[in-house]
N, C-alpha and C positions, 0 to 999 in steps of 0.2 A: 637842492630842491628834491624832496622825496614825494612821490605820488603813488597812491594806491590805485591800481588799475584793474578793471575787469576786462577780460578778453573773451570775445564771443566768436564762435565758429559759424561760418555760413553753411546752411544745409544745401545750397545750390551750387557752390563752387568749392571743390576740394582745395584745401590749404589757403583759403581766404579768411582772414581774421579781422575783427573790429576791436580796437582798443578804445576804452572809454574810462574816464575817471569814475571810480566806484561811487563817489559822493554824488555825481550827476546822473549816473546810469545812462540810459539811452536818450535822455531829454534833449541833448544838444545835437543829436545826429539828425540830419535832414530826412524827412519822410521819403523823398525820392531814393535816397541811398538805402534806407531800410527796406523799401519795396524791392529794390534790385538785389539786395543782400539775402533776403528771405528771412523767415522767423529766426532771430538770433538764438543760438544755444550757448549758454555760458560754458566755456571750456575750463577756465580757472581764473584766479585773481593773483596779482603779482605786485610787489613793491618795486617801483622803478626809481632809480637814482642815476645821475649822469655817469657814475662809475660802473654801472652794471652793463654787461655785454648781452646783446640779444643775438640769436642765431642768424636771423636773416634781415634784421632791420637795424638802422642806425639809431641808437638810443637818443641822441640829441635831436634828431628829426622827430622821433615819436613824442618826446617831451614837448617840443615846440608845437607840434600839431595839437596835442592835448590841451596845451595852454591857449593857443590861438583860436581853435575851432571846436574843441571839446571832444575830438575823436581822432583816431589814426586808423587808416585802412591799410592792412597788409594784403597785397595782391599775391596770388600764387606765382611760383617761379615760372618762367617761360617753359613751354613743353620741350624746347630744344635742350634745356639743361638736363632733362631726364635722359635723353639719348646720349649725351656726352658722358654720362656716368655708367652706361652699360658696359659690362665686361667685354673685352675684345672678342672673346670666343662667341658671344651671342651675336655680335655684329657680323662676324665671319659666317655664321650659320645662315644668315639672311642674304649673303652674297649670291648672285646668280651662278650656277654651275657651268 
């Protein structure tokens, strides 16, 4: 199953993306989600196949959501993930003296 997908970036939340089928556009996305997401800004288009790997999402879940509901919402990573990736020296600088 090959799907051409448009991916929109949220102006309200960093690293939040909305995947939709290019053929449907935003027509199948609920109004309440669009209101919370903010005015979608097209980031890029992509051909999705079950064999393709995505950096932060499970391709099979994305394709299933696109088929079933017409969209897939990629949430930003938890903020704790950012802290885990800070270099040790930065963490030590913030230790109390």
